[in-house]
C-alpha positions in Angstrom: -0.2 0.0 0.3 1.7 3.3 -1.0 1.9 6.5 1.2 0.1 8.3 -1.5 -3.1 6.3 -0.9 -2.7 6.6 2.9 -2.1 10.3 2.3 -4.8 10.4 -0.3 -7.7 8.8 2.7 -6.6 11.3 5.3 -7.3 14.2 3.2 -10.8 12.6 2.1 -11.0 12.8 6.3 -10.0 16.3 6.3 -12.4 17.4 3.5 -15.2 20.1 4.0 -17.1 22.3 2.0 -13.8 24.4 1.8 -11.6 21.6 0.5 -9.1 20.2 2.6 -7.8 21.5 6.1 -4.6 22.2 6.6 -2.7 19.4 8.5 0.7 19.2 10.7 3.0 16.4 10.7 4.3 15.9 14.6 7.7 14.0 15.3 7.0 12.0 18.5 9.9 10.2 18.3 13.0 10.4 16.3 15.8 12.2 19.0 17.5 11.7 21.9 14.6 12.2 24.4 11.1 11.5 25.2 9.9 15.4 25.6 7.1 14.1 23.0 5.7 11.9 26.0 4.6 11.8 29.4 6.2 9.9 31.6 4.8 8.1 34.4 7.7 6.1 35.4 11.4 5.8 34.5 12.3 2.7 33.0 11.6 3.4 29.2 14.9 4.0 27.5 16.1 5.9 25.1 18.5 3.8 22.9 20.4 3.6 19.6 21.1 0.0 17.8 18.0 -2.5 19.4 18.1 -6.3 18.7 17.4 -9.8 20.4 19.1 -10.7 23.4 21.9 -12.6 22.2 21.3 -15.2 25.3 17.5 -14.9 25.8 15.5 -14.7 22.8 12.5 -13.4 24.9 14.3 -10.0 25.9 15.5 -7.3 23.9 18.9 -5.5 24.5 20.0 -2.6 22.7 23.3 -0.1 22.6 23.6 3.3 23.7 22.3 6.2 21.0 19.0 7.6 20.2 16.3 7.3 17.6 14.5 4.0 19.3 13.0 3.6 22.9 12.5 0.6 25.0 10.6 -0.2 27.7 13.4 -1.7 30.2 15.1 -4.5 30.6 11.9 -7.1 31.5 9.3 -5.1 29.9 7.0 -4.8 32.9 6.4 -0.9 33.0 3.9 1.8 32.3 1.6 2.6 29.3 3.3 6.0 27.8 0.9 8.8 26.6 1.9 11.6 24.1 1.6 15.4 25.0 0.0 15.8 22.0 -3.7 15.1 21.7 -5.0 13.9 18.0 -8.5 13.3 16.4 -8.2 12.6 12.9 -4.8 11.5 11.8 -2.4 9.4 9.3 0.4 7.9 12.1 3.5 5.9 11.0 5.1 3.7 14.0 7.8 1.5 13.5 8.3 -1.6 16.8 10.2 -4.5 17.2 9.5 -7.1 19.6 11.5 -10.3 21.1 9.9 -14.0 21.1 6.3 -14.6 22.5 6.0 -10.8 23.5 3.1 -8.1 23.2 2.4 -4.4 23.0 0.2 -2.4 21.7 -0.5 1.4 19.8 -3.8 2.8 21.2 -5.1 5.7 19.1 -6.4 8.7 21.5 -5.3 6.1 24.2 -8.6 4.0 23.2 -8.3 1.8 20.3 -5.5 -0.4 19.8 -4.1 -2.0 17.5 -2.1 -5.0 18.7 1.6 -5.4 18.6 2.5 -9.5 19.1 5.2 -11.9 18.0 2.3 -13.4 15.7 5.6 -15.5 13.6 5.3 -19.3 13.5 9.1 -19.8 14.4 8.7 -24.1 13.8 7.5 -23.0 10.5 9.7 -20.2 10.3 6.8 -17.8 8.5 3.8 -15.9 10.0 1.2 -17.8 11.9 -1.9 -19.0 10.1 -5.7 -17.8 10.9 -4.8 -14.6 12.4 -6.9 -13.1 15.4 -7.8 -10.1 16.7 -5.1 -10.9 19.5 -2.5 -11.0 16.6 0.1 -8.4 15.1 -2.2 -6.0 13.5 -5.3 -6.9 15.1 -8.1 -4.6 16.2 -8.0 -5.7 20.0 -11.5 -6.8 21.3 -13.6 -4.4 23.6 -14.9 -6.1 26.8 -17.6 -6.1 28.6 -19.9 -8.2 32.0 -19.9 -11.3 29.5 -16.5 -11.1 28.3 -14.3 -10.2 24.9 -16.5 -9.1 21.9 -16.1 -6.9 18.3 -12.3 -7.8 17.9 -11.1 -8.0 14.5 -8.1 -10.1 13.2 -5.9 -8.8 10.3 -7.0 -9.9 6.9 -3.3 -11.2 6.4 -1.1 -12.2 8.9 2.0 -9.7 7.7 4.5 -10.0 11.0 7.7 -10.7 10.8 10.1 -12.8 12.9 11.4 -11.8 16.3 14.1 -8.9 16.6 13.1 -7.5 12.9 11.6 -3.6 13.0 8.1 -3.6 11.7 5.8 -0.6 10.5 2.4 0.2 11.2 1.1 3.1 8.9 -2.6 3.8 9.9 -5.5 6.3 8.7 -7.7 7.4 12.0 -11.2 9.0 12.1 -12.0 9.8 15.3 -15.3 9.9 16.6 -18.3 12.3 15.7 -20.1 14.7 18.2 -22.9 16.9 18.3 -23.0 20.3 20.1 -24.3 18.1 23.1 -21.7 16.0 23.5 -23.9 13.2 22.1 -21.6 10.7 19.4 -22.8 10.7 16.2 -20.0 8.7 14.5 -18.2 6.0 15.5 -14.1 5.8 15.6 -12.8 4.2 12.2 -9.8 2.3 11.5 -9.9 3.6 7.5 -7.0 1.9 6.8 -4.1 0.4 8.9 -1.1 -1.0 6.8 1.2 -3.6 8.2 4.9 -4.2 6.9 3.0 -2.8 3.2 0.3 -4.9 3.3 -3.4 -3.8 3.9 -4.7 -5.7 6.7 -7.7 -3.1 7.3 -9.9 -1.4 5.9 -13.0 1.2 6.9 -13.4 -1.0 10.2 -15.4 1.2 12.6 -14.8 0.6 16.7 -17.8 0.9 18.8 -16.0 1.9 21.9 -12.6 1.9 23.6 -11.1 -2.0 23.2 -10.1 -4.1 26.1 -6.9 -2.1 28.5 -7.8 1.5 27.1 -7.0 4.1 29.1 -10.5 5.3 29.5 -12.4 2.2 28.7 -16.0 3.9 29.1 -15.2 7.6 27.6 -14.8 8.6 24.3 -13.8 12.4 23.3 -13.0 13.9 20.0 -9.4 14.0 21.2 -6.9 12.1 23.0 -3.3 11.0 23.0 -1.4 8.1 21.4 -0.9 5.5 24.1 1.7 2.8 23.9 1.6 0.1 26.1 4.5 -0.6 28.2 3.3 -3.6 30.5 2.8 -6.7 28.7 6.4 -7.3 27.5 9.7 -6.2 26.0 9.3 -3.5 23.3 11.2 -1.2 21.3 9.7 1.7 19.2 10.8 4.3 16.6 10.5 7.1 13.6 7.0 7.6 15.4 5.2 10.3 13.4 1.6 11.4 13.6 -0.2 14.0 10.9 -3.0 16.1 12.2 -5.3 18.7 11.8 -3.6 21.8 12.0 -7.0 23.1 14.1 -6.6 20.3 16.8 -3.4 22.0 17.6 -5.4 25.3 17.2 -7.8 23.7 19.9 -4.9 22.7 22.1 -3.4 26.0 22.3 -6.6 27.8 23.1 -6.9 25.3 26.4 -3.9 27.0 27.4 -3.8 31.0 25.8 -7.3 31.9 24.3 -6.9 34.7 21.8 -9.5 36.7 23.6 -7.5 36.8 26.5 -4.7 38.9 25.4 -6.1 41.9 26.2 -6.5 41.3 29.5 -3.2 39.9 29.8 -1.6 42.9 28.1 -2.5 44.7 31.2 -0.9 42.4 33.7 0.4 44.0 36.7 2.8 42.4 39.7 0.7 43.4 42.4 -2.6 41.0 40.6 -3.6 37.7 41.4 -1.5 35.0 39.4 -4.1 32.6 38.8 -4.2 33.2 35.5 -0.2 33.4 34.6 0.3 30.3 37.0 -2.1 28.0 35.0 -0.5 29.1 31.7 3.0 28.3 33.4 1.8 24.9 34.5 0.3 24.0 31.2 3.3 24.6 29.1 5.6 22.8 31.3 3.7 19.6 30.0 2.6 20.9 26.5 3.5 19.3 23.2 6.4 21.6 21.2 3.4 22.5 18.6 1.1 23.2 20.7 3.7 25.2 22.7 4.2 27.0 19.7 1.1 28.3 18.9 1.0 29.7 22.7 4.6 31.5 21.5 3.1 33.3 18.7 0.3 34.3 20.8 2.9 35.5 23.7 4.8 37.6 20.8 2.1 39.9 20.2 2.1 40.6 23.9 5.8 41.5 23.8 5.5 43.4 20.5 2.8 45.7 22.0 3.7 49.1 22.9 0.6 49.2 25.2 1.5 46.0 27.1 2.7 46.6 31.1 6.5 46.3 31.9 5.2 43.4 33.8 3.3 41.3 30.8 6.5 41.9 29.4 8.8 40.4 31.5 6.6 37.5 32.5 6.3 36.5 29.0 9.8 36.8 28.7 10.6 34.1 31.5 8.0 31.8 29.7 10.5 32.4 26.4 13.5 31.2 28.4 11.2 27.8 28.3 9.3 27.2 25.4 11.2 30.2 22.1 11.7 29.1 19.5 13.5 30.9 15.9 10.0 32.7 15.6 10.5 34.9 18.9 14.4 36.0 17.9 13.5 38.8 15.9 11.4 40.2 18.9 13.5 39.3 21.5 16.3 41.1 19.7 14.7 44.0 19.5 14.8 44.5 23.2 18.3 43.9 23.9 19.1 47.7 24.2 15.6 48.0 26.4 17.2 49.0 29.8 14.0 47.8 31.5 13.8 44.4 29.7 16.9 43.6 27.8 18.7 41.3 30.8 14.9 39.1 30.4 15.1 39.0 26.6 19.0 38.1 26.8 18.0 35.0 28.9 15.7 33.7 27.1 18.1 34.0 23.7 20.6 32.5 25.9 18.6 28.9 26.5 17.1 29.2 22.7 18.8 26.4 20.5 18.2 28.6 17.4 21.5 29.5 15.9 19.7 32.4 15.1 19.4 33.3 18.8 23.5 33.1 18.9 23.4 35.5 15.3 21.3 38.2 17.3 23.6 38.3 20.6 26.6 38.5 18.6 25.6 41.5 16.6 23.8 43.3 19.5 27.6 43.1 20.7 29.2 46.3 18.7 25.8 48.2 19.7 25.7 48.4 23.5 28.1 48.9 26.4 28.1 49.1 30.0 26.3 46.0 32.0 24.2 45.3 28.5 26.9 44.6 26.9 29.0 42.2 29.7 25.6 40.4 30.0 25.5 39.5 26.3 29.1 38.3 26.7 28.2 36.0 29.2 24.8 34.5 27.5 27.5 34.2 24.4 29.7 32.2 26.8 26.8 30.1 28.0 25.8 29.3 24.9 28.9 28.0 23.5 28.5 30.0 20.5 32.5 29.4 18.6 31.7 32.5 16.1 32.1 34.8 18.8 35.6 33.9 19.5 37.1 36.7 17.6 35.0 39.6 19.1 35.6 38.4 22.7 38.9 37.3 22.6 39.4 41.7 21.3 37.6 42.4 24.9 39.7 40.3 27.0 42.4 42.7 27.6 39.8 45.8 27.8 40.5 48.6 30.2 36.7 47.8 32.0 37.4 45.1 34.5 34.1 43.6 34.6 34.1 43.3 30.5 37.2 41.4 30.4 36.8 39.0 33.2 33.4 38.3 31.4 35.2 37.9 28.1 37.9 35.9 29.4 34.9 33.5 31.3 32.9 33.2 28.2 35.8 32.3 26.1 36.7 29.2 28.5 33.1 28.1 28.4 33.2 28.0 24.5 35.8 25.8 24.7 37.2 25.3 21.3 40.9 25.2 20.2 40.3 28.6 18.9 39.2 30.3 21.9 42.1 28.3 24.1 44.5 30.1 21.1 42.5 33.6 21.6 43.0 33.6 25.7 46.7 32.1 25.5 47.9 35.3 23.4 45.6 37.8 25.3 47.7 40.4 26.9 45.4 40.6 30.0 46.0 42.1 33.3 48.0 40.4 35.9 44.9 40.3 38.2 43.2 38.1 35.8 45.9 35.9 34.6 44.9 33.2 37.1 41.3 33.6 35.6 42.7 33.1 32.3 44.7 30.0 33.2 41.6 28.5 34.7 39.9 29.4 31.3 42.5 28.0 29.1 42.2 24.4 31.2 38.5 24.6 31.0 39.2 24.6 26.9 41.1 21.6 27.3 38.6 20.0 28.9 36.4 20.8 26.7 38.2 19.6 23.7 38.5 16.5 25.4 35.3 15.7 26.0 35.4 16.3 22.6 37.9 14.1 21.3 40.5 16.2 20.5 43.0 14.3 22.9 46.3 16.0 21.4 45.1 19.2 21.6 44.0 18.8 25.2 47.0 17.0 26.2 49.4 20.0 24.5 47.7 22.0 26.8 47.6 20.2 30.3 51.2 19.8 29.2 52.1 23.4 28.6 50.6 24.4 31.9 52.2 21.4 34.5 55.6 23.7 34.6 57.0 24.8 37.8 56.7 28.2 37.2 52.6 27.7 37.3 50.8 28.1 40.4 50.3 24.9 42.1 46.4 24.6 41.8 47.0 25.2 37.9 49.3 22.7 37.9 47.2 20.4 39.7 44.3 20.5 37.1 46.8 20.2 34.4 48.3 17.0 35.6 44.7 16.1 36.1 43.7 16.9 32.4 47.1 15.0 31.3 46.5 12.0 33.1 42.9 12.0 31.8 44.0 12.5 28.2 47.2 10.6 27.8 46.5 7.8 30.5 49.3 5.4 30.7 51.5 7.3 28.2 52.0 9.5 31.5 52.5 7.0 33.9 56.5 8.5 34.4 54.9 11.9 34.8 53.0 10.5 37.5 55.7 9.2 39.0 57.8 11.7 39.3 55.1 13.3 41.0 56.1 11.3 44.2 59.0 13.3 44.3 57.8 16.9 43.5 58.1 19.7 46.5 54.4 20.0 46.7 53.0 18.3 49.0 49.5 18.5 47.5 51.1 17.3 43.9 52.7 14.2 45.8 48.8 13.4 47.2 47.2 13.5 44.0 49.9 11.8 42.4 48.0 8.7 44.3 44.8 9.8 42.8 45.9 10.1 39.4 47.4 6.9 39.7 44.0 5.1 40.9 42.4 6.7 37.6 44.8 6.1 35.2 43.6 3.0 32.8 45.5 -0.2 31.7 48.0 -3.4 32.5 51.0 -1.4 32.0 50.4 1.5 34.1 49.7 -1.4 36.8 53.1 -2.9 36.5 54.6 0.3 36.1 53.4 1.2 39.7 53.9 -1.8 41.4 57.5 -2.1 40.1 58.3 1.5 42.2 57.2 0.0 45.3 60.4 -1.3 46.5 62.4 1.8 46.0 59.6 4.1 48.0 59.5 5.0 51.8 57.6 2.6 54.4 54.6 5.5 54.4 54.1 6.2 50.5 54.5 1.9 49.9 51.7 1.4 52.2 49.4 4.6 50.1 50.6 2.8 47.0 49.7 -0.5 47.9 46.2 1.1 48.5 45.7 1.9 45.2 47.1 -0.9 43.5 44.1 -2.2 45.3 41.5 0.2 44.5 42.4 -0.2 40.5 41.7 -4.0 41.1 44.2 -5.3 38.8 45.6 -8.9 38.8 48.9 -7.8 37.5 49.9 -6.1 40.9 49.5 -9.3 42.9 53.0 -10.9 42.9 54.2 -7.5 43.8 51.7 -7.3 46.7 51.9 -11.0 47.6 56.1 -9.9 48.0 55.0 -7.4 50.7 53.9 -9.3 52.7 57.4 -10.0 54.0 57.8 -6.1 54.4 59.7 -5.4 57.5 57.1 -2.4 58.2 53.6 -3.7 59.6 51.8 -0.8 58.4 52.7 -2.0 54.7 52.4 -5.4 55.7 48.9 -4.6 56.7 48.3 -2.9 53.5 49.5 -5.9 51.4 46.7 -8.2 53.7 44.4 -5.8 52.9 45.0 -5.7 49.3 44.6 -9.1 49.0 41.0 -8.8 49.4 40.8 -7.4 46.4 43.7 -9.1 44.1 43.9 -12.0 45.9 43.4 -15.8 44.8 43.8 -19.4 46.0 47.7 -19.0 45.8 47.3 -16.4 48.5 46.0 -18.9 51.4 49.0 -20.1 52.1 51.2 -16.8 52.8 47.9 -15.1 54.5 47.9 -18.2 57.2 51.5 -17.7 57.9 50.5 -13.9 57.9 47.9 -15.2 60.4 49.9 -17.2 62.6 52.1 -14.0 63.5 49.0 -12.7 65.5 48.5 -8.8 65.9 47.3 -6.1 63.8 48.8 -8.4 61.1 46.9 -11.4 62.1 43.8 -9.9 62.5 44.0 -8.4 59.0 45.0 -11.8 57.7 42.0 -13.5 58.9 39.6 -10.7 57.9 41.2 -11.4 54.3 40.9 -14.9 54.2 37.5 -14.7 54.9 36.5 -12.5 52.2 39.3 -13.6 49.7 37.7 -14.4 45.7 37.6 -17.1 43.9 36.3 -21.2 43.9 39.6 -23.1 44.6 40.2 -20.9 47.8 37.9 -23.6 50.1 40.3 -26.1 48.4 43.5 -24.4 49.5 41.8 -24.3 52.9 40.5 -28.0 53.5 44.2 -28.9 52.1 45.9 -26.7 55.0 43.9 -28.4 57.3 45.3 -31.9 56.4 48.8 -30.1 55.6 49.4 -27.9 58.1 47.9 -28.6 61.7 49.2 -25.5 63.2 47.0 -23.4 61.0 43.8 -25.5 61.8 42.6 -23.0 64.5 42.3 -20.1 62.0 41.1 -22.2 59.2 38.2 -23.1 61.4 37.8 -19.6 62.1 37.8 -18.7 58.2 35.7 -21.7 57.2 32.8 -20.4 59.5 33.4 -17.0 58.1 33.2 -17.5 54.5 30.1 -19.5 55.3 31.1 -21.7 51.7 28.6 -24.5 51.3 31.3 -26.3 48.8 33.4 -27.2 51.9 30.7 -28.9 54.1 30.9 -32.4 52.3 34.5 -32.4 52.6 35.0 -31.6 56.1 32.9 -34.1 56.9 34.6 -36.7 55.6 37.5 -35.4 57.1 35.6 -35.1 60.6 34.9 -39.0 60.1 38.4 -39.9 59.4 38.8 -38.4 63.2 40.3 -34.9 62.1 38.9 -32.9 65.1 39.5 -29.6 63.6 37.6 -30.5 60.2 34.9 -31.8 62.7 35.4 -28.4 64.7 35.1 -26.7 61.3 32.1 -29.1 60.4 29.6 -28.2 63.0 30.3 -24.6 62.5 28.8 -24.8 59.0 25.9 -26.6 60.1 23.6 -24.0 60.3 23.9 -23.1 56.5 25.3 -25.9 55.0 23.1 -29.0 56.2 20.6 -29.5 53.6 17.4 -32.2 52.3 14.1 -33.3 54.3 13.7 -33.6 58.2 15.0 -37.3 58.5 18.0 -36.2 56.2 18.5 -33.1 58.7 17.5 -35.4 61.9 20.5 -38.1 60.8 22.9 -35.1 59.9 22.8 -33.5 63.2 22.7 -36.7 65.1 25.9 -37.8 63.3 27.5 -34.2 64.4 27.1 -34.5 67.7 28.9 -37.9 67.1 31.6 -36.3 65.8 31.8 -32.9 67.6 35.6 -33.6 69.4 34.2 -31.5 72.7 31.5 -30.0 74.4 31.9 -26.6 73.0 31.5 -28.0 69.6 28.4 -30.4 70.8 27.0 -27.0 72.1 27.2 -25.4 68.5 25.6 -28.6 67.0 22.5 -27.5 69.2 22.8 -24.2 68.5 22.2 -24.6 64.7 19.6 -26.6 65.3 17.9 -24.0 67.0 17.9 -22.2 63.8 16.1 -25.2 61.9 12.3 -25.0 63.4 10.6 -28.5 62.9 9.5 -31.6 64.5 12.5 -33.1 64.1 14.5 -30.6 65.6 12.7 -30.5 68.7 12.6 -34.0 69.2 16.7 -34.0 68.1 17.4 -30.7 71.0 14.6 -32.4 74.0 17.1 -35.5 74.0 19.9 -33.4 75.7 18.1 -31.4 77.8 19.3 -33.6 80.5 23.0 -33.2 79.7 24.1 -31.3 82.6 27.2 -29.7 80.3 24.7 -29.5 77.3 21.2 -28.9 79.2 21.5 -24.9 79.0 22.5 -25.0 75.0 19.7 -27.6 74.4 17.0 -25.6 76.7 17.8 -22.3 74.4 17.5 -24.3 71.3 14.4 -26.1 72.4 12.5 -22.1 73.1 13.7 -20.9 69.9 12.3 -23.9 67.7 9.2 -23.6 69.6 8.7 -20.1 69.0 9.2 -20.5 65.4 7.0 -23.1 65.3 4.4 -20.9 66.7 4.3 -18.4 64.2 4.0 -20.8 61.3 0.6 -21.2 59.5 -1.3 -24.0 60.4 -2.3 -26.7 58.1 -5.4 -28.5 59.6 -8.2 -27.6 57.4 -7.2 -25.3 55.0 -3.8 -23.1 54.5 -3.8 -20.2 51.7 0.4 -19.3 51.5 -0.3 -15.9 50.2 2.4 -14.4 48.1 3.0 -11.2 50.2 4.1 -13.6 53.1 6.0 -15.9 50.7 10.4 -16.0 50.8 11.5 -15.3 47.2 14.9 -16.7 46.3 16.9 -15.8 43.4 16.1 -13.0 40.7 13.7 -13.0 38.4 10.8 -12.6 40.4 9.3 -9.9 42.6 6.3 -9.0 44.8 4.2 -6.8 43.3 1.4 -5.1 45.4 -1.7 -3.4 45.2 -5.3 -4.5 44.9 -5.1 -5.7 41.3 -1.8 -7.5 41.7 -0.7 -8.7 45.3 1.1 -11.1 43.6 4.4 -12.6 43.0 5.1 -11.5 39.1 8.0 -10.0 36.9 8.7 -13.5 36.5 11.3 -13.9 34.0 13.6 -16.6 35.4 13.2 -20.2 36.0 16.1 -19.7 38.7 14.0 -17.6 40.9 11.5 -19.5 43.2 9.1 -18.5 46.0 8.5 -21.2 49.3 6.4 -20.8 52.2 7.2 -22.9 55.8 3.5 -24.5 57.4 3.1 -26.8 59.9 1.4 -30.0 60.2 0.0 -31.8 63.7 -2.1 -34.2 62.1 -1.2 -36.0 58.4 -3.2 -36.2 55.7 -4.3 -35.7 52.0 -4.3 -32.2 51.0 -5.5 -30.8 47.6 -3.0 -28.2 46.0 -4.8 -25.4 44.1 -3.1 -21.9 43.0 -4.3 -18.8 42.3 -2.7 -17.2 38.7 -3.1 -14.9 35.9 -1.8 -14.7 32.5 -1.9 -12.7 29.7 1.1 -13.0 27.2 2.3 -16.4 26.3 0.7 -18.9 28.4 2.1 -23.1 28.7 5.0 -22.1 30.9 5.6 -25.2 33.3 6.0 -25.4 37.2 5.9 -27.7 39.8 4.4 -27.3 43.3 6.3 -29.0 46.0 5.3 -30.3 49.2 8.2 -31.5 51.5 9.2 -34.3 49.0 6.3 -34.4 47.0 6.3 -32.5 43.5 2.9 -31.8 41.4 3.2 -30.0 38.0 1.3 -27.5 36.6 0.8 -25.5 33.0 0.5 -21.8 32.9 -3.0 -20.6 32.0 -4.0 -17.5 29.8 -6.8 -15.5 31.8 -7.1 -12.9 29.3 -5.6 -10.3 31.6 -2.6 -9.9 34.2 -5.2 -8.5 36.9 -7.9 -11.4 36.5 -7.1 -14.5 38.7 -8.2 -17.7 38.1 -7.8 -21.2 40.8 -5.9 -23.9 39.2 -6.3 -27.6 40.9 -3.1 -29.7 40.7 -3.8 -32.6 42.2 -3.0 -34.1 46.0 -0.4 -34.8 48.3 -0.3 -37.1 51.5 1.6 -35.6 54.5 2.3 -39.1 57.0 3.8 -37.5 59.7 3.1 -34.4 61.7 5.9 -31.7 61.4 7.1 -28.5 59.5 6.9 -28.5 55.8 8.3 -26.8 53.4 6.1 -25.5 50.3 7.4 -24.3 47.2 6.4 -23.1 43.9 9.4 -23.5 41.1 9.5 -22.7 37.5 10.3 -25.6 34.9 9.9 -24.0 32.0 9.3 -20.5 30.6 7.1 -20.0 27.4 7.2 -16.2 26.7 9.2 -13.5 28.4 7.0 -13.8 31.9 6.0 -17.2 33.3 3.6 -16.0 35.4 1.6 -13.8 38.2 0.8 -15.9 41.4 -1.4 -14.4 44.1 -1.6 -17.7 46.2 -1.0 -21.8 47.2 -3.7 -23.2 49.1 -3.7 -26.9 50.7 -6.9 -27.9 51.6 -7.7 -31.1 53.6 -9.6 -33.8 51.7 -9.2 -36.6 54.3 
């Protein structure tokens, strides 16, 4: 379907007795910002290149840039509405969805064209027999009896996930008489999907399902993009609408009839009208704001308008001014009362013509008015003004000269820097001159002129410059030359200026590259002790493993401060190779020993636990330290190996083993009872047995009550057993009691792993945003009377159903399949089957995903267990 046919169709909508009405095309999405949209949340992001996630085809990924928007990482955020409201229109929309995702484009925020992954991956072609819920469909309406009036596309024109697709739509808004009664339905005159006509002259009797206003129709309304049904990206959205609709929106802010009164505005007047206009303009679409701006300019140009009215208009133009206001504002730059207000309005305007107007005024003004224009040229970064400003830098008017020097620094180009360096400024302005030149270098570096910036920085590191100037220059040089500046930074350690010495460490931390790390590390032995310790801290902050050999060597430093610094650095830089020297350091005691224990507890790497286990066997003298460290690390991987060593009568391993029971022991109640009973047998002393009882106190259950009960009569263990018993009993009393029925609510669940979260609110109150099969939820329940229980969940789904999951009760699992309920807020009960609990006690009930079919698995509100016998 050609664009000419679409334009002709739209023109037909706008025809009246006098012929075609004037239209305007509004760009809603083609820039680096989302100013054209009302944003209720922060998860919509501006992006450049958008594509399928390389590892998760049900998600999107993107690179920084502009031109497209994406609804966040998980595709579960708020819908967004355009600031402009349209009636009859022609719209072009480009979109991309990943596998299984869902969104929608709502005209007037009421009538939806569905965005959906309607690609048949198995057949590698669009799905056959498309429905209203497929891509390009006009979505169904919703009533007390369910859905109705949906319209499937004539042809499924969908592309594969991860490809950009297009809608070209001609939309006719509903009509209303003077009393507001609807006289004609909204109509999709044409909908073209990827160049293929999929709808023609389809009336919509009312808002479709999930519209912003489902029971309210109006002549105008904003475009809406759905953001809560799954990942989606949009780009190149433009809408051609009637100019009269823009004028109506402008009338709602500032009717032409109110301009005479506005011209008489005085400061003492009530500001109700002015405040209302200001508030409306903050969120007005650019096209509507421009229409209001034209009306405001009549006030500014009127000879009989009050000073207060003109000042107020100038202040507004700082926010909304465009090229059309430049001539009017420029005429006021010589007006002593209004010049500064007009100048600020021009200063904040993006049009190049605003800069031209300020430059033109520079030669005609003097005094404060001229100084003000100089400042505005600097704030705008007007590169064309450099010659004029350079001529003013040595002015005898001190205020004007300072303003020119500052303005050149803010412009920040190489030409500005050259002009500043060559200016013969007064002695009292030389510090400002240096600062402004360095500001130019900063701007040049930010724009990618590294060589030019570095040349400036290097010139200002010379010793005859002020120390603060040198400091700023050294910092800039490090940022520009990176590892090439290593020798320069090392030389700073010997500089006579104390502040530059301190700054050298900061520069070392900022300088990237492995070669820089090696160079700094090689310098360590030649430095004084205090400097060695400081440099080790810098190396740790860099996080570069290339420094590890030098840091390990520093463990033998004769100075304790240096040794402790090296130990602390190993917490970041170390690995399993550091275990042996750290254990040796821990044996020294004192500050060195304490620091070594802390670092061993934080030492990164999967092999660290193995190295510690090896030390228990091969270095008995370090066993006490290893026991403490293993307990502090809470590393479950060492638990089975420690148990084996404990069974071999290794007392040190047994001590470490019992300390890990509270987090290392896993399994059914029967398995836990056996593990803890064996631990009492393996415990080499009374203190270790007390630790076992304390660990049992953290595991509430019938088995743990029975376990600690056996030791309450033992005189040596009674206190520990009594404390554990009371703790278990208190925890069991807080658990839900499964008698006739227990409803385990989402808000009370413990959520494990990432990829699921509790969502509050009356329509949610569930565990949702379930994007990972590794995330699961659990509850603990107490069963006093064994029996058989029916298991039911309350769930919702409005995307790709058929994901699978298990509900696990104790060691019994019931498999379920996610059902499509048609709406994320519509929850339905799903019966899964029965489980039999044969013994009283505490049981864990868990909901564990097996496989996701789309982006989201499910919304889970509750799990209910109901006794059937």
